[in-house]
KOLDOVEX-984916 format. One line per field, with one value per atom (N, C-alpha, C): residue in three letters; x, y, z; atom name. Coordinates in steps of 0.05 Angstrom, whole numbers. Layout:
REM KOLDOVEX-984916
resn	(ALA | ...)
X	(X | ...)
Y	(Y | ...)
Z	(Z | ...)
name	(CA | ...)
REM end
This chain:
REM KOLDOVEX-984916
resn	(GLU | GLU | GLU | ASN | ASN | ASN | GLY | GLY | GLY | THR | THR | THR | LEU | LEU | LEU | LEU | LEU | LEU | LYS | LYS | LYS | SER | SER | SER | ILE | ILE | ILE | ASP | ASP | ASP | GLY | GLY | GLY | GLY | GLY | GLY | SER | SER | SER | SER | SER | SER | TRP | TRP | TRP | SER | SER | SER | PRO | PRO | PRO | LEU | LEU | LEU | ILE | ILE | ILE | THR | THR | THR | ASN | ASN | ASN | THR | THR | THR | SER | SER | SER | ASN | ASN | ASN | GLU | GLU | GLU | LEU | LEU | LEU | ASN | ASN | ASN | GLY | GLY | GLY | ILE | ILE | ILE | HIS | HIS | HIS | LYS | LYS | LYS | SER | SER | SER | LEU | LEU | LEU | SER | SER | SER | ASP | ASP | ASP | VAL | VAL | VAL | PHE | PHE | PHE | PHE | PHE | PHE | VAL | VAL | VAL | THR | THR | THR | GLY | GLY | GLY | ALA | ALA | ALA | ASN | ASN | ASN | GLY | GLY | GLY | THR | THR | THR | ILE | ILE | ILE | ILE | ILE | ILE | ALA | ALA | ALA | LEU | LEU | LEU | THR | THR | THR | ASP | ASP | ASP | ASN | ASN | ASN | GLY | GLY | GLY | ASP | ASP | ASP | ASN | ASN | ASN | LEU | LEU | LEU | GLU | GLU | GLU | PHE | PHE | PHE | ILE | ILE | ILE | SER | SER | SER | SER | SER | SER | PRO | PRO | PRO | THR | THR | THR | ASN | ASN | ASN | GLU | GLU | GLU | ASP | ASP | ASP | LEU | LEU | LEU | TYR | TYR | TYR | ALA | ALA | ALA | THR | THR | THR | SER | SER | SER | PHE | PHE | PHE | LEU | LEU | LEU | THR | THR | THR | ASP | ASP | ASP | GLN | GLN | GLN | LEU | LEU | LEU | ALA | ALA | ALA | TYR | TYR | TYR | VAL | VAL | VAL | VAL | VAL | VAL | GLY | GLY | GLY | ASP | ASP | ASP | ASP | ASP | ASP | GLY | GLY | GLY | ALA | ALA | ALA | VAL | VAL | VAL | LEU | LEU | LEU | TYR | TYR | TYR | SER | SER | SER | ASN | ASN | ASN | ASP | ASP | ASP | GLY | GLY | GLY | GLY | GLY | GLY | ASN | ASN | ASN | SER | SER | SER | TRP | TRP | TRP | LEU | LEU | LEU | PRO | PRO | PRO | GLU | GLU | GLU | PRO | PRO | PRO | SER | SER | SER | PRO | PRO | PRO | SER | SER | SER | THR | THR | THR | SER | SER | SER | ARG | ARG | ARG | LEU | LEU | LEU | VAL | VAL | VAL | ASP | ASP | ASP | ILE | ILE | ILE | VAL | VAL | VAL | PHE | PHE | PHE | SER | SER | SER | ARG | ARG | ARG | SER | SER | SER | GLY | GLY | GLY | ILE | ILE | ILE | GLY | GLY | GLY | ILE | ILE | ILE | ALA | ALA | ALA | VAL | VAL | VAL | GLY | GLY | GLY | ARG | ARG | ARG | GLU | GLU | GLU | GLY | GLY | GLY | THR | THR | THR | ILE | ILE | ILE | ILE | ILE | ILE | ARG | ARG | ARG | ILE | ILE | ILE | GLU | GLU | GLU | SER | SER | SER | THR | THR | THR | PHE | PHE | PHE | THR | THR | THR | SER | SER | SER | ILE | ILE | ILE | ASN | ASN | ASN | GLU | GLU | GLU | ILE | ILE | ILE | PHE | PHE | PHE | GLU | GLU | GLU | LEU | LEU | LEU | ASN | ASN | ASN | ALA | ALA | ALA | SER | SER | SER | LEU | LEU | LEU | TYR | TYR | TYR | PRO | PRO | PRO | ASN | ASN | ASN | PRO | PRO | PRO | VAL | VAL | VAL | GLY | GLY | GLY | GLU | GLU | GLU | LYS | LYS | LYS | GLY | GLY | GLY | GLN | GLN | GLN | LEU | LEU | LEU | THR | THR | THR | ILE | ILE | ILE | ASN | ASN | ASN | SER | SER | SER | ILE | ILE | ILE | ALA | ALA | ALA | THR | THR | THR | GLY | GLY | GLY | PRO | PRO | PRO | VAL | VAL | VAL | SER | SER | SER | PHE | PHE | PHE | LYS | LYS | LYS | ALA | ALA | ALA | PHE | PHE | PHE | ASN | ASN | ASN | LEU | LEU | LEU | LEU | LEU | LEU | GLY | GLY | GLY | GLU | GLU | GLU | THR | THR | THR | ILE | ILE | ILE | LEU | LEU | LEU | SER | SER | SER | ILE | ILE | ILE | GLU | GLU | GLU | THR | THR | THR | LEU | LEU | LEU | ASP | ASP | ASP | GLU | GLU | GLU | LYS | LYS | LYS | LYS | LYS | LYS | GLN | GLN | GLN | ARG | ARG | ARG | LEU | LEU | LEU | ILE | ILE | ILE | PHE | PHE | PHE | HIS | HIS | HIS | PRO | PRO | PRO)
X	(2026 | 2051 | 2069 | 2085 | 2105 | 2092 | 2069 | 2053 | 2037 | 2034 | 2022 | 1992 | 1982 | 1957 | 1951 | 1928 | 1924 | 1897 | 1893 | 1868 | 1859 | 1830 | 1819 | 1801 | 1800 | 1782 | 1761 | 1762 | 1746 | 1727 | 1721 | 1705 | 1717 | 1747 | 1761 | 1774 | 1770 | 1779 | 1811 | 1822 | 1849 | 1856 | 1882 | 1889 | 1917 | 1920 | 1947 | 1954 | 1982 | 1993 | 1991 | 1985 | 1988 | 2014 | 2027 | 2054 | 2044 | 2050 | 2044 | 2066 | 2090 | 2115 | 2117 | 2105 | 2107 | 2113 | 2130 | 2132 | 2116 | 2103 | 2083 | 2063 | 2053 | 2036 | 2011 | 1993 | 1965 | 1945 | 1927 | 1910 | 1881 | 1872 | 1841 | 1837 | 1812 | 1802 | 1778 | 1765 | 1741 | 1736 | 1713 | 1703 | 1679 | 1691 | 1678 | 1648 | 1630 | 1607 | 1612 | 1636 | 1640 | 1659 | 1659 | 1677 | 1707 | 1717 | 1743 | 1749 | 1773 | 1778 | 1799 | 1793 | 1817 | 1824 | 1857 | 1872 | 1884 | 1883 | 1896 | 1914 | 1935 | 1960 | 1980 | 1994 | 2017 | 2027 | 2037 | 2050 | 2033 | 2006 | 1988 | 1987 | 1988 | 1986 | 1955 | 1948 | 1926 | 1929 | 1922 | 1918 | 1894 | 1892 | 1868 | 1872 | 1854 | 1858 | 1830 | 1833 | 1818 | 1816 | 1798 | 1797 | 1802 | 1790 | 1789 | 1815 | 1828 | 1859 | 1879 | 1873 | 1897 | 1913 | 1901 | 1915 | 1914 | 1937 | 1939 | 1955 | 1941 | 1953 | 1956 | 1979 | 1985 | 1971 | 1955 | 1945 | 1962 | 1961 | 1978 | 1962 | 1977 | 1961 | 1973 | 1954 | 1966 | 1974 | 1976 | 1985 | 2005 | 2024 | 2039 | 2032 | 2005 | 1994 | 1985 | 1985 | 1977 | 1945 | 1936 | 1906 | 1892 | 1869 | 1856 | 1829 | 1812 | 1787 | 1776 | 1758 | 1749 | 1717 | 1701 | 1677 | 1669 | 1648 | 1643 | 1612 | 1602 | 1578 | 1561 | 1575 | 1568 | 1592 | 1589 | 1610 | 1632 | 1626 | 1646 | 1658 | 1639 | 1648 | 1654 | 1680 | 1689 | 1708 | 1713 | 1724 | 1744 | 1768 | 1785 | 1794 | 1799 | 1809 | 1833 | 1850 | 1872 | 1881 | 1908 | 1923 | 1921 | 1923 | 1926 | 1902 | 1879 | 1851 | 1852 | 1867 | 1869 | 1839 | 1827 | 1805 | 1808 | 1809 | 1811 | 1788 | 1784 | 1760 | 1767 | 1751 | 1752 | 1728 | 1729 | 1701 | 1700 | 1722 | 1723 | 1729 | 1717 | 1720 | 1741 | 1759 | 1783 | 1804 | 1804 | 1826 | 1842 | 1838 | 1853 | 1842 | 1855 | 1847 | 1859 | 1837 | 1844 | 1843 | 1856 | 1853 | 1827 | 1816 | 1789 | 1795 | 1793 | 1802 | 1785 | 1796 | 1784 | 1792 | 1773 | 1768 | 1783 | 1796 | 1803 | 1838 | 1854 | 1875 | 1884 | 1857 | 1863 | 1865 | 1876 | 1875 | 1840 | 1833 | 1807 | 1813 | 1794 | 1799 | 1778 | 1750 | 1734 | 1712 | 1700 | 1683 | 1661 | 1637 | 1610 | 1593 | 1577 | 1559 | 1526 | 1508 | 1482 | 1474 | 1448 | 1437 | 1430 | 1427 | 1423 | 1448 | 1470 | 1499 | 1515 | 1506 | 1513 | 1537 | 1562 | 1583 | 1591 | 1599 | 1610 | 1635 | 1658 | 1686 | 1691 | 1700 | 1708 | 1736 | 1746 | 1771 | 1782 | 1808 | 1819 | 1806 | 1811 | 1805 | 1772 | 1758 | 1727 | 1718 | 1737 | 1731 | 1709 | 1690 | 1670 | 1668 | 1671 | 1670 | 1644 | 1629 | 1607 | 1618 | 1608 | 1621 | 1597 | 1593 | 1571 | 1585 | 1571 | 1584 | 1585 | 1591 | 1593 | 1622 | 1639 | 1669 | 1681 | 1663 | 1675 | 1659 | 1642 | 1630 | 1632 | 1657 | 1657 | 1657 | 1640 | 1639 | 1644 | 1658 | 1663 | 1638 | 1626 | 1601 | 1608 | 1628 | 1637 | 1660 | 1670 | 1695 | 1681 | 1679 | 1670 | 1691 | 1693 | 1712 | 1694 | 1696 | 1681 | 1697 | 1695 | 1708 | 1691 | 1696 | 1674 | 1684 | 1673 | 1688 | 1666 | 1672 | 1694 | 1687 | 1708 | 1703 | 1717 | 1699 | 1673 | 1654 | 1636 | 1613 | 1599 | 1595 | 1575 | 1554 | 1543 | 1518 | 1517 | 1536 | 1532 | 1561 | 1551 | 1569 | 1575 | 1598 | 1597 | 1610 | 1599 | 1608 | 1612 | 1634 | 1640 | 1640 | 1629 | 1628 | 1638 | 1656 | 1664 | 1661 | 1650 | 1642 | 1648 | 1653 | 1660 | 1640 | 1616 | 1594 | 1583 | 1577 | 1567 | 1541 | 1522 | 1495 | 1486 | 1465 | 1456 | 1464 | 1473 | 1480 | 1464 | 1456 | 1447 | 1461 | 1463 | 1486 | 1469 | 1482 | 1471 | 1495 | 1493 | 1510 | 1498 | 1514 | 1505 | 1520 | 1510 | 1524 | 1534 | 1546 | 1560 | 1538 | 1513 | 1490 | 1478 | 1486 | 1476 | 1449 | 1441 | 1422 | 1428 | 1410 | 1412 | 1417 | 1439 | 1441 | 1439 | 1443 | 1441 | 1434 | 1413 | 1408 | 1402 | 1416 | 1411 | 1400 | 1379 | 1368 | 1379 | 1390 | 1399 | 1422 | 1443 | 1472 | 1480 | 1474 | 1480 | 1501 | 1509 | 1533 | 1557 | 1580 | 1606 | 1616 | 1612 | 1618 | 1592 | 1591 | 1568 | 1585 | 1576 | 1583 | 1557 | 1553 | 1529 | 1534 | 1516 | 1516 | 1493 | 1502 | 1473 | 1479 | 1454 | 1456 | 1445 | 1462 | 1459 | 1435)
Y	(1862 | 1871 | 1848 | 1852 | 1830 | 1807 | 1814 | 1790 | 1769 | 1782 | 1762 | 1761 | 1731 | 1726 | 1701 | 1703 | 1683 | 1672 | 1646 | 1626 | 1610 | 1612 | 1598 | 1578 | 1554 | 1535 | 1524 | 1541 | 1535 | 1560 | 1574 | 1601 | 1621 | 1624 | 1646 | 1639 | 1616 | 1610 | 1609 | 1597 | 1596 | 1602 | 1611 | 1625 | 1611 | 1605 | 1592 | 1612 | 1617 | 1634 | 1618 | 1633 | 1625 | 1632 | 1612 | 1619 | 1637 | 1668 | 1680 | 1687 | 1681 | 1689 | 1717 | 1731 | 1768 | 1779 | 1800 | 1816 | 1844 | 1845 | 1869 | 1869 | 1895 | 1894 | 1886 | 1874 | 1864 | 1880 | 1895 | 1914 | 1902 | 1884 | 1881 | 1851 | 1840 | 1815 | 1815 | 1802 | 1803 | 1776 | 1766 | 1735 | 1743 | 1729 | 1735 | 1718 | 1726 | 1709 | 1676 | 1673 | 1645 | 1633 | 1646 | 1633 | 1630 | 1651 | 1656 | 1684 | 1677 | 1704 | 1718 | 1749 | 1764 | 1782 | 1782 | 1793 | 1821 | 1843 | 1866 | 1879 | 1890 | 1899 | 1916 | 1923 | 1949 | 1937 | 1955 | 1952 | 1938 | 1944 | 1931 | 1898 | 1891 | 1861 | 1854 | 1833 | 1815 | 1789 | 1773 | 1747 | 1736 | 1710 | 1694 | 1672 | 1666 | 1648 | 1626 | 1604 | 1585 | 1558 | 1544 | 1518 | 1524 | 1545 | 1550 | 1564 | 1574 | 1587 | 1566 | 1544 | 1520 | 1527 | 1537 | 1547 | 1579 | 1589 | 1615 | 1624 | 1644 | 1648 | 1682 | 1690 | 1719 | 1726 | 1748 | 1756 | 1781 | 1778 | 1804 | 1829 | 1850 | 1877 | 1898 | 1915 | 1934 | 1963 | 1958 | 1984 | 1976 | 1995 | 1991 | 2007 | 2017 | 2033 | 2012 | 2020 | 2006 | 2004 | 1979 | 1968 | 1962 | 1970 | 1970 | 1952 | 1957 | 1942 | 1930 | 1908 | 1894 | 1894 | 1896 | 1891 | 1877 | 1855 | 1840 | 1847 | 1855 | 1860 | 1831 | 1816 | 1788 | 1771 | 1744 | 1726 | 1731 | 1746 | 1757 | 1784 | 1803 | 1829 | 1845 | 1851 | 1867 | 1889 | 1903 | 1930 | 1928 | 1941 | 1943 | 1974 | 1985 | 2011 | 2015 | 2035 | 2041 | 2068 | 2069 | 2101 | 2112 | 2139 | 2156 | 2153 | 2147 | 2144 | 2118 | 2100 | 2074 | 2061 | 2056 | 2038 | 2018 | 1992 | 1969 | 1954 | 1942 | 1923 | 1901 | 1877 | 1849 | 1841 | 1833 | 1821 | 1792 | 1777 | 1752 | 1735 | 1749 | 1734 | 1738 | 1759 | 1764 | 1754 | 1739 | 1728 | 1747 | 1768 | 1791 | 1817 | 1837 | 1868 | 1888 | 1903 | 1931 | 1954 | 1975 | 2002 | 2015 | 2028 | 2044 | 2073 | 2094 | 2119 | 2126 | 2143 | 2157 | 2186 | 2200 | 2229 | 2239 | 2219 | 2226 | 2216 | 2230 | 2223 | 2219 | 2220 | 2210 | 2183 | 2177 | 2144 | 2137 | 2120 | 2103 | 2078 | 2074 | 2058 | 2036 | 2047 | 2024 | 2028 | 2006 | 2010 | 1990 | 2000 | 1983 | 1985 | 1966 | 1968 | 1962 | 1980 | 1972 | 1952 | 1940 | 1920 | 1931 | 1955 | 1969 | 1972 | 1963 | 1963 | 1991 | 2012 | 2033 | 2030 | 2038 | 2034 | 2061 | 2062 | 2082 | 2079 | 2087 | 2088 | 2115 | 2108 | 2129 | 2132 | 2154 | 2156 | 2182 | 2182 | 2206 | 2232 | 2253 | 2279 | 2283 | 2267 | 2265 | 2257 | 2244 | 2236 | 2215 | 2219 | 2199 | 2197 | 2174 | 2172 | 2153 | 2161 | 2139 | 2124 | 2097 | 2085 | 2064 | 2068 | 2051 | 2029 | 2008 | 1982 | 1980 | 2003 | 2004 | 1997 | 1999 | 2001 | 2028 | 2045 | 2074 | 2095 | 2091 | 2112 | 2113 | 2131 | 2139 | 2169 | 2173 | 2207 | 2213 | 2234 | 2239 | 2259 | 2250 | 2262 | 2289 | 2286 | 2310 | 2301 | 2322 | 2322 | 2334 | 2323 | 2334 | 2330 | 2352 | 2354 | 2364 | 2347 | 2351 | 2350 | 2372 | 2368 | 2374 | 2359 | 2361 | 2366 | 2386 | 2395 | 2393 | 2385 | 2369 | 2336 | 2325 | 2295 | 2281 | 2261 | 2256 | 2282 | 2281 | 2301 | 2296 | 2314 | 2309 | 2325 | 2342 | 2354 | 2370 | 2383 | 2399 | 2395 | 2394 | 2392 | 2412 | 2421 | 2439 | 2423 | 2424 | 2410 | 2432 | 2429 | 2450 | 2432 | 2435 | 2427 | 2442 | 2427 | 2447 | 2424 | 2439 | 2420 | 2432 | 2415 | 2427 | 2415 | 2407 | 2396 | 2416 | 2406 | 2425 | 2429 | 2418 | 2422 | 2413 | 2414 | 2408 | 2382 | 2376 | 2353 | 2349 | 2322 | 2314 | 2304 | 2306 | 2303 | 2295 | 2268 | 2254 | 2247 | 2252 | 2240 | 2222 | 2201 | 2180 | 2174 | 2167 | 2156 | 2127 | 2116 | 2091 | 2068 | 2074 | 2056 | 2062 | 2071 | 2077 | 2096 | 2112 | 2129 | 2157 | 2167 | 2194 | 2212 | 2232 | 2256 | 2280 | 2278 | 2307 | 2295 | 2313 | 2309 | 2339 | 2342 | 2363 | 2356 | 2363 | 2356 | 2371 | 2394 | 2410 | 2427 | 2417 | 2426 | 2442 | 2467 | 2479 | 2504 | 2506 | 2528 | 2513 | 2528 | 2510 | 2507 | 2524 | 2519 | 2527 | 2509 | 2513 | 2504 | 2515 | 2518 | 2512 | 2484 | 2478 | 2472 | 2484 | 2473 | 2454 | 2431 | 2410 | 2398 | 2386 | 2373 | 2346 | 2325 | 2298 | 2289)
Z	(2364 | 2355 | 2343 | 2328 | 2322 | 2308 | 2294 | 2281 | 2298 | 2326 | 2345 | 2334 | 2340 | 2329 | 2345 | 2365 | 2383 | 2372 | 2382 | 2371 | 2402 | 2399 | 2422 | 2411 | 2421 | 2415 | 2436 | 2460 | 2484 | 2492 | 2470 | 2473 | 2492 | 2483 | 2499 | 2528 | 2536 | 2563 | 2560 | 2540 | 2533 | 2507 | 2502 | 2477 | 2468 | 2447 | 2437 | 2412 | 2409 | 2390 | 2364 | 2342 | 2313 | 2299 | 2287 | 2273 | 2251 | 2246 | 2225 | 2202 | 2217 | 2195 | 2184 | 2206 | 2201 | 2229 | 2221 | 2245 | 2245 | 2220 | 2217 | 2244 | 2253 | 2269 | 2257 | 2269 | 2263 | 2276 | 2258 | 2272 | 2271 | 2257 | 2258 | 2246 | 2255 | 2245 | 2239 | 2217 | 2211 | 2195 | 2206 | 2190 | 2164 | 2143 | 2123 | 2127 | 2105 | 2103 | 2098 | 2090 | 2082 | 2101 | 2124 | 2145 | 2141 | 2127 | 2123 | 2145 | 2158 | 2178 | 2158 | 2157 | 2149 | 2164 | 2166 | 2188 | 2173 | 2181 | 2167 | 2186 | 2177 | 2188 | 2176 | 2187 | 2175 | 2147 | 2136 | 2112 | 2090 | 2088 | 2072 | 2075 | 2102 | 2105 | 2104 | 2089 | 2087 | 2090 | 2113 | 2114 | 2118 | 2101 | 2105 | 2118 | 2138 | 2156 | 2150 | 2146 | 2138 | 2156 | 2157 | 2177 | 2206 | 2211 | 2239 | 2246 | 2232 | 2236 | 2232 | 2221 | 2217 | 2194 | 2174 | 2148 | 2145 | 2136 | 2139 | 2110 | 2100 | 2071 | 2069 | 2060 | 2060 | 2030 | 2029 | 2005 | 1992 | 1971 | 1957 | 1963 | 1964 | 1971 | 1953 | 1940 | 1925 | 1938 | 1968 | 1980 | 2002 | 2013 | 2038 | 2056 | 2057 | 2079 | 2098 | 2125 | 2146 | 2145 | 2147 | 2143 | 2171 | 2174 | 2200 | 2200 | 2180 | 2180 | 2154 | 2159 | 2134 | 2140 | 2118 | 2119 | 2092 | 2095 | 2074 | 2067 | 2042 | 2037 | 2032 | 2015 | 2007 | 2011 | 2003 | 2005 | 1985 | 1967 | 1946 | 1949 | 1959 | 1956 | 1981 | 1984 | 2012 | 2006 | 2029 | 2024 | 2056 | 2051 | 2070 | 2075 | 2094 | 2097 | 2116 | 2111 | 2126 | 2126 | 2128 | 2132 | 2103 | 2107 | 2082 | 2067 | 2081 | 2061 | 2046 | 2054 | 2034 | 2037 | 2013 | 2011 | 1990 | 1994 | 1976 | 1977 | 1954 | 1949 | 1936 | 1943 | 1934 | 1922 | 1897 | 1886 | 1881 | 1894 | 1892 | 1919 | 1935 | 1968 | 1982 | 1975 | 1984 | 1977 | 1954 | 1940 | 1931 | 1921 | 1907 | 1915 | 1916 | 1925 | 1908 | 1901 | 1885 | 1898 | 1891 | 1905 | 1896 | 1910 | 1901 | 1909 | 1890 | 1894 | 1920 | 1936 | 1964 | 1963 | 1975 | 1976 | 2001 | 2016 | 2041 | 2043 | 2056 | 2062 | 2092 | 2109 | 2138 | 2144 | 2165 | 2172 | 2175 | 2160 | 2161 | 2180 | 2201 | 2223 | 2226 | 2210 | 2208 | 2185 | 2181 | 2158 | 2164 | 2156 | 2165 | 2140 | 2129 | 2111 | 2117 | 2109 | 2113 | 2095 | 2103 | 2079 | 2052 | 2054 | 2027 | 2012 | 2022 | 2006 | 2009 | 2025 | 2031 | 2051 | 2053 | 2071 | 2083 | 2105 | 2123 | 2131 | 2119 | 2133 | 2150 | 2175 | 2193 | 2197 | 2208 | 2213 | 2229 | 2230 | 2245 | 2235 | 2252 | 2246 | 2241 | 2250 | 2243 | 2213 | 2201 | 2174 | 2173 | 2156 | 2147 | 2123 | 2106 | 2078 | 2069 | 2052 | 2042 | 2018 | 2018 | 2000 | 1992 | 1962 | 1951 | 1936 | 1936 | 1927 | 1898 | 1883 | 1851 | 1844 | 1863 | 1857 | 1851 | 1847 | 1838 | 1849 | 1868 | 1880 | 1909 | 1918 | 1947 | 1945 | 1963 | 1970 | 1998 | 1997 | 2029 | 2036 | 2059 | 2071 | 2085 | 2103 | 2116 | 2136 | 2144 | 2169 | 2189 | 2216 | 2237 | 2264 | 2274 | 2297 | 2320 | 2343 | 2364 | 2388 | 2409 | 2431 | 2453 | 2476 | 2497 | 2522 | 2541 | 2567 | 2588 | 2609 | 2618 | 2606 | 2609 | 2597 | 2623 | 2633 | 2627 | 2640 | 2631 | 2634 | 2663 | 2679 | 2704 | 2698 | 2715 | 2712 | 2687 | 2677 | 2654 | 2633 | 2609 | 2591 | 2572 | 2557 | 2537 | 2512 | 2486 | 2467 | 2442 | 2432 | 2410 | 2384 | 2368 | 2344 | 2317 | 2298 | 2279 | 2254 | 2238 | 2213 | 2185 | 2165 | 2140 | 2124 | 2133 | 2116 | 2095 | 2070 | 2047 | 2057 | 2075 | 2074 | 2101 | 2113 | 2139 | 2147 | 2174 | 2184 | 2213 | 2214 | 2243 | 2260 | 2289 | 2304 | 2331 | 2339 | 2361 | 2381 | 2406 | 2428 | 2444 | 2451 | 2465 | 2490 | 2511 | 2537 | 2531 | 2551 | 2551 | 2551 | 2560 | 2559 | 2530 | 2517 | 2490 | 2487 | 2511 | 2511 | 2500 | 2482 | 2469 | 2492 | 2493 | 2511 | 2500 | 2472 | 2456 | 2425 | 2418 | 2393 | 2377 | 2353 | 2337 | 2314 | 2307 | 2278 | 2256 | 2257 | 2238 | 2245 | 2240 | 2247 | 2219 | 2216 | 2189 | 2194 | 2215 | 2224 | 2223 | 2213 | 2210 | 2238 | 2258 | 2284 | 2305 | 2324 | 2345 | 2374 | 2391 | 2419 | 2433 | 2442 | 2459 | 2488 | 2504 | 2535 | 2537 | 2548 | 2551 | 2583 | 2590 | 2615 | 2609 | 2611 | 2605 | 2627)
name	(N | CA | C | N | CA | C | N | CA | C | N | CA | C | N | CA | C | N | CA | C | N | CA | C | N | CA | C | N | CA | C | N | CA | C | N | CA | C | N | CA | C | N | CA | C | N | CA | C | N | CA | C | N | CA | C | N | CA | C | N | CA | C | N | CA | C | N | CA | C | N | CA | C | N | CA | C | N | CA | C | N | CA | C | N | CA | C | N | CA | C | N | CA | C | N | CA | C | N | CA | C | N | CA | C | N | CA | C | N | CA | C | N | CA | C | N | CA | C | N | CA | C | N | CA | C | N | CA | C | N | CA | C | N | CA | C | N | CA | C | N | CA | C | N | CA | C | N | CA | C | N | CA | C | N | CA | C | N | CA | C | N | CA | C | N | CA | C | N | CA | C | N | CA | C | N | CA | C | N | CA | C | N | CA | C | N | CA | C | N | CA | C | N | CA | C | N | CA | C | N | CA | C | N | CA | C | N | CA | C | N | CA | C | N | CA | C | N | CA | C | N | CA | C | N | CA | C | N | CA | C | N | CA | C | N | CA | C | N | CA | C | N | CA | C | N | CA | C | N | CA | C | N | CA | C | N | CA | C | N | CA | C | N | CA | C | N | CA | C | N | CA | C | N | CA | C | N | CA | C | N | CA | C | N | CA | C | N | CA | C | N | CA | C | N | CA | C | N | CA | C | N | CA | C | N | CA | C | N | CA | C | N | CA | C | N | CA | C | N | CA | C | N | CA | C | N | CA | C | N | CA | C | N | CA | C | N | CA | C | N | CA | C | N | CA | C | N | CA | C | N | CA | C | N | CA | C | N | CA | C | N | CA | C | N | CA | C | N | CA | C | N | CA | C | N | CA | C | N | CA | C | N | CA | C | N | CA | C | N | CA | C | N | CA | C | N | CA | C | N | CA | C | N | CA | C | N | CA | C | N | CA | C | N | CA | C | N | CA | C | N | CA | C | N | CA | C | N | CA | C | N | CA | C | N | CA | C | N | CA | C | N | CA | C | N | CA | C | N | CA | C | N | CA | C | N | CA | C | N | CA | C | N | CA | C | N | CA | C | N | CA | C | N | CA | C | N | CA | C | N | CA | C | N | CA | C | N | CA | C | N | CA | C | N | CA | C | N | CA | C | N | CA | C | N | CA | C | N | CA | C | N | CA | C | N | CA | C | N | CA | C | N | CA | C | N | CA | C | N | CA | C | N | CA | C | N | CA | C | N | CA | C | N | CA | C | N | CA | C | N | CA | C | N | CA | C | N | CA | C | N | CA | C | N | CA | C | N | CA | C | N | CA | C | N | CA | C | N | CA | C | N | CA | C | N | CA | C | N | CA | C | N | CA | C | N | CA | C | N | CA | C | N | CA | C | N | CA | C | N | CA | C | N | CA | C | N | CA | C | N | CA | C | N | CA | C | N | CA | C | N | CA | C | N | CA | C | N | CA | C | N | CA | C | N | CA | C | N | CA | C | N | CA | C | N | CA | C | N | CA | C | N | CA | C | N | CA | C | N | CA | C | N | CA | C | N | CA | C | N | CA | C | N | CA | C | N | CA | C | N | CA | C)
REM end
């Protein structure tokens, strides 16, 4: 909060503050493929850190929405996601950012790209959108709301899934060890209630 950004030069044993000259809340940090750190935050804040954080530059942003996560496909092509379904892209290594039409108005909190160039952004209310790195092809895959009772699960759990998918969806649930505890290959009903034993 209050623009706090910390730096460590000893592998995390000690931390010192960087002067950011902003009071905006900073929400995420991501290292690009060209060793530039991009910090995203409230009110459309995008900051580029170079020289291991010694140089700080505010990058002009086309939005005032809070931004949360950044993902680079190449050293030049990157995406940022945030509130109200905000999706921004850069095709010049993060020096400038442009808005990308988004099918969602939910808060998008993270984004990741596969090696094939397909991005998945996730957000509140179970929002998941697919981003293809063509600058113009974003498709909402589905919204999924799931509730688990009891939480945490003991001997038996009940999972209620509400989906507005337009077709069949696969669903997997994992425990904290990354082990699959529930797998549904075809979830084609709009609402399902499942009893399972982890």
